[in-house]
C-alpha positions as CSV (number, residue, x, y, z in Angstrom):
1,M,64.8,-87.9,-50.4
2,E,68.4,-87.9,-50.1
3,N,69.4,-86.9,-53.2
4,I,66.5,-83.8,-52.7
5,S,68.2,-82.9,-49.5
6,E,71.8,-83.0,-51.4
7,Y,70.3,-80.7,-54.0
8,I,68.7,-78.0,-51.6
9,A,71.5,-78.4,-49.7
10,H,73.6,-77.2,-53.1
11,F,72.2,-73.9,-53.6
12,L,72.4,-73.0,-49.9
13,T,74.8,-70.6,-48.5
14,P,74.8,-69.0,-44.5
15,D,73.7,-65.3,-44.2
16,N,76.1,-64.8,-42.3
17,P,79.8,-66.3,-41.4
18,Q,79.1,-66.8,-37.7
19,L,76.8,-69.1,-38.5
20,E,79.9,-71.8,-39.5
21,A,81.6,-71.1,-36.4
22,I,78.4,-71.9,-34.2
23,D,78.3,-75.3,-36.3
24,R,81.3,-75.8,-35.1
25,Q,80.9,-74.7,-31.7
26,A,77.8,-76.9,-31.5
27,Q,79.6,-80.2,-32.6
28,A,82.3,-79.2,-29.3
29,R,79.2,-80.0,-26.9
30,S,77.3,-82.9,-25.9
31,D,74.7,-80.9,-24.3
32,L,72.5,-79.2,-27.0
33,Q,69.3,-80.2,-28.5
34,P,70.5,-80.1,-32.7
35,S,69.7,-76.6,-34.4
36,I,67.2,-75.8,-36.6
37,G,70.3,-76.4,-40.0
38,M,70.7,-74.5,-43.0
39,E,67.0,-74.8,-44.8
40,V,64.6,-73.5,-41.6
41,G,67.7,-71.0,-41.0
42,K,66.7,-69.9,-45.3
43,L,63.1,-69.8,-44.4
44,L,63.5,-67.4,-41.2
45,G,64.9,-65.5,-43.0
46,L,62.5,-65.7,-46.3
47,L,59.5,-64.9,-44.2
48,V,61.3,-62.1,-42.2
49,R,61.9,-60.2,-45.7
50,L,59.1,-61.5,-47.3
51,T,56.6,-60.1,-44.9
52,Q,59.3,-57.0,-43.9
53,A,58.8,-57.7,-40.4
54,Q,59.9,-55.0,-37.7
55,R,58.6,-56.9,-34.8
56,V,60.2,-60.7,-34.1
57,L,59.4,-62.6,-30.5
58,E,62.6,-65.4,-30.1
59,F,61.7,-68.1,-27.5
60,G,64.6,-70.4,-27.1
61,T,68.6,-69.3,-28.4
62,S,70.9,-72.4,-28.3
63,L,74.3,-71.1,-29.0
64,G,72.0,-68.2,-31.4
65,Y,71.8,-69.6,-34.5
66,S,68.7,-69.0,-35.4
67,T,69.0,-65.6,-33.3
68,I,71.4,-64.4,-36.3
69,W,69.1,-65.5,-39.5
70,L,66.1,-63.7,-37.5
71,A,68.9,-60.9,-36.9
72,E,70.8,-60.8,-40.0
73,A,67.0,-60.3,-41.8
74,L,65.6,-57.7,-39.8
75,R,69.0,-55.7,-40.3
76,E,67.8,-55.8,-43.6
77,T,64.0,-54.5,-42.8
78,G,65.5,-52.4,-40.4
79,G,63.2,-54.3,-37.4
80,Q,64.4,-56.1,-34.0
81,L,64.3,-58.9,-32.5
82,I,63.6,-60.2,-28.7
83,S,64.8,-63.3,-28.0
84,I,64.5,-65.1,-24.5
85,E,67.2,-68.0,-22.9
86,Y,66.7,-69.9,-19.7
87,N,70.0,-71.1,-19.7
88,E,72.9,-68.4,-18.4
89,D,75.4,-70.6,-20.3
90,L,73.7,-70.4,-23.6
91,Y,72.5,-67.2,-23.2
92,Q,76.2,-65.8,-22.9
93,A,77.4,-67.5,-25.9
94,T,74.7,-66.1,-28.3
95,R,75.5,-63.3,-26.7
96,A,79.5,-63.7,-27.8
97,N,78.5,-65.0,-30.9
98,L,75.4,-62.4,-32.0
99,D,78.7,-60.1,-31.1
100,A,80.5,-61.3,-33.3
101,A,78.1,-61.6,-36.2
102,G,78.1,-57.9,-35.7
103,L,74.0,-57.9,-34.7
104,T,73.7,-56.6,-31.1
105,D,72.0,-53.6,-32.4
106,W,69.4,-55.9,-33.8
107,V,68.9,-58.2,-30.5
108,E,66.9,-57.7,-27.3
109,L,68.4,-60.5,-25.4
110,I,66.6,-61.6,-22.1
111,L,67.9,-64.4,-19.7
112,G,64.8,-66.0,-18.2
113,D,62.3,-68.2,-18.3
114,A,60.3,-68.2,-21.0
115,A,56.6,-69.0,-19.3
116,L,57.2,-65.8,-17.5
117,V,58.9,-63.0,-19.4
118,I,55.7,-63.7,-21.7
119,D,54.3,-61.5,-19.5
120,R,55.5,-58.7,-19.6
121,L,56.2,-58.3,-23.4
122,E,53.8,-56.2,-25.3
123,G,52.7,-57.5,-29.0
124,P,52.3,-57.0,-31.4
125,F,54.8,-59.1,-33.3
126,D,54.9,-59.4,-37.0
127,L,56.8,-63.0,-36.5
128,I,57.3,-65.2,-33.0
129,L,59.7,-68.1,-33.2
130,Q,58.8,-71.1,-30.8
131,D,61.9,-73.0,-30.2
132,A,62.6,-73.7,-26.5
133,D,61.4,-76.3,-24.1
134,K,59.0,-78.2,-25.9
135,A,56.8,-78.5,-22.8
136,L,56.2,-75.1,-23.6
137,Y,54.5,-74.9,-27.0
138,P,51.2,-76.1,-26.2
139,K,51.4,-73.6,-23.0
140,L,52.4,-70.3,-24.6
141,L,50.5,-70.7,-27.7
142,E,47.3,-68.3,-26.6
143,K,49.9,-66.1,-25.5
144,C,51.4,-66.1,-29.2
145,I,48.6,-66.1,-30.7
146,R,47.6,-63.0,-28.4
147,L,50.3,-60.9,-29.2
148,T,50.4,-61.9,-32.8
149,R,49.3,-59.0,-35.1
150,L,46.6,-60.0,-38.1
151,Y,48.4,-61.7,-40.6
152,G,51.5,-62.1,-38.7
153,M,53.3,-65.7,-38.0
154,I,54.0,-68.5,-35.1
155,V,56.8,-70.2,-36.1
156,A,57.2,-73.7,-34.5
157,D,60.7,-76.2,-35.1
158,D,60.2,-79.5,-34.6
159,A,57.4,-80.1,-36.0
160,L,57.5,-83.5,-37.2
161,F,58.8,-85.3,-33.7
162,Q,55.7,-87.3,-33.4
163,P,56.1,-89.4,-36.7
164,M,60.6,-89.6,-36.1
165,G,60.0,-91.4,-33.4
166,V,61.2,-89.1,-30.5
167,P,60.5,-89.8,-27.0
168,E,57.2,-89.2,-26.0
169,R,58.6,-86.2,-23.8
170,L,59.7,-83.7,-26.4
171,S,57.4,-85.2,-29.2
172,T,54.1,-84.9,-27.6
173,P,53.6,-81.9,-26.2
174,V,54.9,-81.2,-30.2
175,H,52.0,-83.1,-31.1
176,T,50.0,-81.3,-28.8
177,Y,50.8,-78.1,-30.7
178,N,49.7,-79.5,-34.0
179,Q,46.7,-80.6,-32.8
180,R,45.9,-77.1,-31.5
181,V,46.7,-75.2,-34.3
182,F,45.4,-77.1,-36.8
183,S,41.8,-76.9,-34.8
184,D,41.8,-73.1,-34.2
185,P,39.5,-71.3,-36.1
186,R,42.2,-67.8,-35.7
187,L,45.2,-69.5,-37.5
188,Y,45.9,-71.3,-41.0
189,S,48.6,-73.8,-40.7
190,T,51.1,-75.4,-42.5
191,I,53.7,-78.3,-42.1
192,L,57.0,-77.9,-44.0
193,P,58.9,-81.6,-44.0
194,I,62.5,-79.3,-43.5
195,G,64.8,-79.7,-40.8
196,D,62.8,-81.8,-38.0
197,G,59.3,-80.4,-39.5
198,V,58.5,-77.0,-39.0
199,T,55.0,-76.1,-38.5
200,V,53.5,-72.2,-39.9
201,S,50.7,-70.5,-38.6
202,I,49.5,-67.0,-39.9
203,K,46.8,-65.4,-37.7
204,V,43.7,-64.5,-39.7
205,D,41.4,-63.4,-37.1
206,H,41.3,-62.4,-33.7
């Protein structure tokens, strides 16, 4: 598997130079969960371009790594990203990184609790990325389904936390989320074994 990962990494390049700067910022901190990584970032960029997405919603920015992957793709499609971050320090870091990346015009960055902000949002969205507090994954699922357009996508990062042996406080809600999306007849789902795992669900029914 290591050889496979190295082979894939040989082909992947960041869509925006600021992504490498964020990697360096993250390495200098000890208070962050790992970012989505290059493979998942490239997947998000592909999905936005593939669907010609116009409205995308993101829960959790960290330093803005995933935010920049999404915004760079939306710059090409002419779309807009709404991104929600609870931590004010990370919110300010994301704002600075978006400015350095030249992408502020494509992002509405909101400081707040996703569990509260989501009730103020109006759909439909073409794509929703769930990468916030893991406890929110199952709690926000029903609202995410409601906000997603028919044949739009809900993408959840860190989908393989349970088999990776990640502590239960993080892995259990993600496992619960996976159980729910795979049993929900409104969704057609799969899990991709890239990064820490990505669950991709398409809304096939209201």
